[in-house]
C-alpha positions in Angstrom: -11.2 31.9 15.8 -12.1 31.5 19.5 -12.1 28.8 22.0 -15.6 27.8 20.7 -14.8 27.8 17.2 -16.7 30.8 16.6 -15.2 34.5 14.5 -13.0 36.9 16.9 -12.7 38.8 13.8 -9.2 40.6 12.9 -7.7 41.2 16.4 -4.0 42.8 16.6 -0.9 40.1 18.2 -0.8 41.5 21.5 -4.7 40.8 21.8 -4.7 37.3 20.4 -2.2 36.0 22.8 -4.0 38.0 25.3 -7.0 35.9 24.5 -5.0 32.3 24.1 -3.4 33.3 27.7 -7.0 34.0 29.4 -8.8 30.7 27.9 -5.3 28.7 29.0 -5.3 27.8 25.4 -2.3 28.1 22.5 -2.6 30.6 19.2 -1.5 28.4 16.8 -0.8 30.6 13.6 -2.8 28.9 10.4 -2.4 30.6 7.0 0.8 32.5 7.3 0.9 33.7 3.9 -3.0 35.0 3.7 -3.4 38.9 4.2 -4.0 39.2 7.5 -2.2 36.2 8.6 -5.3 33.5 10.2 -4.3 32.0 13.8 -7.0 30.1 15.9 -7.2 29.5 19.4 -6.7 25.9 20.0 -4.9 23.3 22.7 -2.0 22.4 20.4 -0.7 19.5 22.4 -4.3 17.3 21.9 -4.1 18.2 18.0 -0.7 16.4 18.0 -2.0 13.6 19.6 -5.1 13.5 17.6 -3.5 13.8 14.4 -0.8 11.2 15.7 -3.7 8.5 16.4 -5.2 9.2 12.9 -2.2 8.8 11.6 -1.5 5.4 13.0 -4.9 4.1 12.6 -4.8 5.2 8.5 -1.3 2.9 8.7 -3.3 0.2 10.3 -5.8 0.0 7.8 -3.2 0.4 5.2 -3.2 -3.3 2.5 0.2 -4.3 2.3 1.0 -5.4 -0.5 3.1 -8.4 -1.1 5.4 -9.1 -4.1 6.2 -13.0 -4.8 8.8 -13.8 -7.2 8.6 -17.3 -9.5 11.6 -18.0 -11.9 11.1 -19.7 -14.8 13.8 -21.2 -17.5 13.0 -20.7 -20.8 13.6 -25.2 -21.9 11.3 -25.4 -19.2 9.6 -29.5 -18.4 5.6 -29.6 -18.9 5.4 -30.8 -15.0 7.2 -28.1 -13.7 5.3 -25.3 -15.8 2.1 -27.1 -13.9 4.0 -26.8 -10.8 5.2 -23.3 -11.1 1.8 -22.2 -12.5 0.2 -23.8 -9.1 2.5 -21.9 -6.7 1.4 -18.5 -8.9 -2.4 -19.5 -8.3 -1.5 -19.8 -4.8 -0.2 -16.3 -4.7 -2.8 -14.9 -6.5 -5.6 -16.4 -4.3 -3.9 -15.1 -1.4 -4.0 -11.7 -3.0 0.2 -11.0 -3.6 1.3 -10.0 -6.9 3.8 -12.2 -8.4 6.6 -11.3 -10.0 7.1 -13.8 -12.9 11.2 -14.0 -14.5 12.4 -16.3 -17.4 16.0 -16.2 -17.1 17.7 -16.4 -20.5 21.0 -18.6 -20.8 23.9 -18.9 -23.8 21.9 -18.7 -27.0 18.8 -18.9 -25.5 19.3 -14.8 -25.3 19.1 -14.7 -28.8 15.2 -15.6 -28.7 13.3 -13.2 -26.3 10.0 -14.0 -28.5 9.9 -17.6 -26.8 10.2 -15.9 -23.1 7.5 -13.6 -24.3 4.8 -16.2 -25.4 6.2 -18.5 -21.8 5.2 -15.6 -20.2 2.0 -14.7 -21.9 0.8 -18.6 -21.6 1.3 -18.4 -17.9 -0.8 -15.3 -18.1 -3.5 -16.5 -20.1 -3.6 -19.5 -17.7 -4.2 -17.5 -14.5 -6.2 -14.9 -16.0 -9.2 -16.1 -13.7 -7.5 -15.0 -10.8 -5.2 -12.0 -11.5 -4.1 -9.4 -14.3 -0.9 -8.3 -15.9 0.2 -5.3 -14.1 3.1 -4.8 -16.0 3.6 -6.6 -19.5 6.7 -8.4 -20.3 10.2 -6.6 -20.7 14.0 -7.6 -21.3 16.0 -6.6 -18.3 19.7 -8.1 -19.4 19.4 -12.0 -19.2 15.8 -11.9 -18.2 12.5 -11.3 -18.9 10.0 -9.6 -16.2 6.2 -9.5 -16.2 4.5 -8.4 -12.9 0.9 -10.2 -12.5 -1.3 -8.1 -9.7 -4.8 -10.4 -8.2 -7.7 -8.7 -9.5 -8.6 -5.6 -7.3 -12.2 -7.7 -5.6 -10.4 -10.6 -4.9 -7.3 -8.8 -3.2 -9.7 -6.8 -0.9 -11.9 -9.9 0.1 -8.6 -11.6 0.5 -6.9 -8.6 2.4 -10.1 -8.4 4.6 -9.7 -12.8 5.5 -5.7 -11.7 6.1 -6.6 -9.0 8.5 -9.3 -11.2 10.5 -7.0 -13.9 10.6 -4.5 -11.4 12.4 -6.9 -9.8 14.7 -7.9 -13.5 15.7 -4.2 -14.4 16.3 -3.6 -11.1 18.2 -6.9 -12.2 20.6 -5.6 -15.4 21.3 -2.4 -13.9 23.0 -3.5 -11.4 24.6 -2.9 -12.1 28.5 -5.9 -12.9 30.2 -5.9 -10.7 33.7 
């Protein structure tokens, strides 16, 4: 391609280098495996800068997923269960994923179905806020399950969190 983006056609390497030098641009090989190889005349420094800017912008708009953890015991008191459930609800409302771990001790390890039932009960209690991302599975002395917020809930919470961060950044900006 030429300096204004027009097709030049098949030219020799020497001719392509002369064209690049005349227009004060770089000769960049775009498709080396093609027959004949495809090259383009461009300002390579400007191209690298713009691609870095696009990558930086994509990283800034990327949603940061945070995983909070909540640990339960098999013989949990009803009031403690309600407290832990409230924490899980708060995390899900904040747009965070929650990893729930049921810890087994001693002879409790022989009753994994009780831990499974406890995790299913918790998932049913918070079903309006989140959905099970990974089903309960035994991991040594623990049983683990991950609950993620609903997609539309996470998007609105992420936007709310981003707006809050932007307002905080504006408040800390130096005044001229």
